C-alpha positions as CSV (number, residue, x, y, z in Angstrom):
1,M,-15.0,35.2,21.1
2,R,-14.3,35.9,17.1
3,T,-11.6,33.1,17.5
4,L,-14.3,30.7,19.2
5,I,-16.7,31.7,16.2
6,L,-13.8,31.2,13.3
7,A,-12.6,27.7,15.4
8,A,-16.3,26.2,15.5
9,L,-17.0,27.2,11.9
10,A,-13.4,25.6,10.9
11,W,-14.5,22.4,12.6
12,M,-17.7,22.3,10.7
13,I,-16.1,22.6,7.6
14,L,-13.5,20.0,8.2
15,A,-16.3,18.3,10.2
16,G,-19.0,18.0,6.6
17,T,-15.6,17.4,4.3
18,A,-15.0,14.1,6.1
19,L,-19.0,13.6,6.2
20,A,-19.2,14.5,2.0
21,A,-16.6,11.2,1.5
22,E,-18.6,9.0,-0.6
23,I,-17.6,5.4,-1.4
24,K,-19.3,3.2,-4.2
25,I,-19.4,0.2,-5.7
26,L,-17.6,-0.3,-8.6
27,S,-16.9,-3.9,-10.6
28,A,-13.8,-5.1,-12.2
29,P,-14.5,-4.0,-15.3
30,E,-15.9,-1.1,-15.1
31,A,-12.5,-0.1,-13.0
32,L,-10.4,-1.5,-15.7
33,R,-12.3,1.3,-18.1
34,A,-11.9,3.7,-15.8
35,A,-8.6,3.4,-14.7
36,K,-7.7,3.3,-18.7
37,A,-10.1,6.5,-19.3
38,G,-7.5,7.9,-16.7
39,E,-10.7,8.5,-14.8
40,V,-9.6,7.1,-11.4
41,V,-6.6,6.0,-9.8
42,L,-6.5,2.0,-9.4
43,V,-4.3,0.9,-6.5
44,D,-4.0,-2.6,-5.7
45,I,-3.5,-2.9,-2.0
46,R,-2.5,-6.8,-1.5
47,Q,0.7,-7.9,-0.3
48,P,3.6,-8.2,-2.8
49,E,3.5,-11.8,-2.4
50,E,0.1,-12.0,-3.4
51,W,1.0,-9.9,-6.6
52,K,3.8,-12.0,-7.4
53,Q,1.2,-15.0,-7.1
54,T,-1.9,-13.7,-9.6
55,G,-0.2,-10.6,-11.3
56,V,-1.9,-7.7,-11.0
57,A,-4.9,-5.8,-12.7
58,E,-3.7,-3.9,-15.5
59,G,-2.9,0.3,-14.8
60,A,-2.9,-0.7,-11.1
61,R,-0.8,1.1,-8.5
62,L,0.7,-1.2,-6.0
63,I,0.4,0.6,-2.4
64,P,0.1,-2.7,-0.3
65,M,-2.4,-1.8,2.8
66,R,0.3,-3.5,5.4
67,H,2.5,-0.9,4.1
68,P,6.3,-1.3,5.6
69,E,6.2,2.2,6.8
70,G,2.2,1.8,8.5
71,G,-0.1,3.7,7.9
72,A,1.4,7.1,7.6
73,G,3.2,5.5,4.6
74,F,0.4,3.8,2.9
75,V,-1.5,7.8,2.9
76,R,1.8,9.0,1.3
77,D,2.2,6.8,-1.3
78,L,-1.6,7.0,-1.9
79,L,-1.1,11.0,-2.6
80,A,1.2,10.5,-4.4
81,A,0.0,8.4,-7.1
82,A,-3.7,10.7,-6.7
83,Q,-1.0,14.1,-7.3
84,G,-1.7,15.5,-3.5
85,D,-5.1,15.4,-4.3
86,R,-7.7,13.9,-1.5
87,N,-10.2,14.6,-4.0
88,A,-9.2,12.7,-6.6
89,P,-10.8,9.5,-7.5
90,I,-9.2,6.8,-6.2
91,A,-10.4,2.7,-6.8
92,L,-9.2,0.1,-4.3
93,I,-8.8,-4.0,-5.2
94,C,-7.8,-6.7,-3.2
95,R,-8.2,-10.2,-3.3
96,T,-12.2,-10.5,-2.3
97,G,-13.2,-6.7,-1.2
98,N,-12.9,-7.5,2.3
99,R,-9.7,-5.2,3.0
100,S,-10.7,-2.4,0.3
101,A,-13.8,-2.4,2.1
102,A,-11.8,-1.7,5.5
103,T,-9.6,1.0,3.7
104,A,-12.1,3.0,1.8
105,K,-13.7,3.6,5.0
106,A,-10.5,4.2,6.6
107,L,-9.4,6.8,3.7
108,A,-12.9,8.5,3.8
109,D,-12.2,9.2,8.0
110,A,-8.8,10.6,6.3
111,G,-10.1,12.9,4.7
112,F,-10.0,11.5,0.8
113,T,-13.4,12.2,-0.8
114,R,-14.1,10.3,-3.8
115,I,-13.3,6.5,-3.0
116,L,-14.3,3.5,-5.0
117,D,-14.7,-0.2,-3.7
118,V,-13.7,-3.0,-6.1
119,S,-15.5,-5.4,-4.3
120,E,-15.3,-8.5,-6.3
121,G,-11.8,-8.2,-5.9
122,M,-9.1,-10.0,-8.2
123,A,-10.4,-13.6,-7.1
124,G,-14.1,-12.9,-6.8
125,S,-17.0,-12.9,-3.9
126,G,-20.5,-12.6,-3.1
127,A,-20.2,-9.1,-5.5
128,G,-18.9,-10.5,-8.5
129,P,-16.5,-13.1,-10.3
130,G,-13.3,-11.1,-9.8
131,W,-11.0,-9.6,-12.0
132,I,-9.3,-12.8,-12.7
133,R,-12.0,-15.1,-13.3
134,R,-13.3,-12.2,-15.9
135,D,-9.9,-12.6,-17.6
136,L,-9.2,-8.8,-17.7
137,P,-5.9,-8.1,-18.6
138,M,-3.0,-8.5,-16.2
139,T,0.7,-7.6,-15.8
140,R,3.1,-9.4,-13.9
141,C,4.3,-7.6,-10.7
142,P,7.2,-5.1,-11.7
143,V,8.2,-5.1,-8.3
144,C,8.3,-8.4,-7.0
């Protein structure tokens, strides 16, 4: 009986942790400021051909959402960028915010607790003009 109670308690704690995940929207300028201050891990989840075409947001880690090793490879690389901390604030950026929103939800389901969605993306969307049109700092893709 005690084992059953402990198992139920552990499940409730884990379920509560998953429910405690927060996904917040961040503008491109806010993401730049937070990344420069070391307050977030900024991750560009677009594909290498997109990085090569436009360049990348200054300070962004490059981890493609469609990782060559699948979801496990993506999570592994993301955890490495966050120094193994699922509670580290992670800001996701893609082209227009669609992929970052979907990835943010998947990360929340995977136990990450502080996810930020740069919903205007690199090219802009209904959420804002985007990193590029705002003329925020960019770098050439170092791996393309």
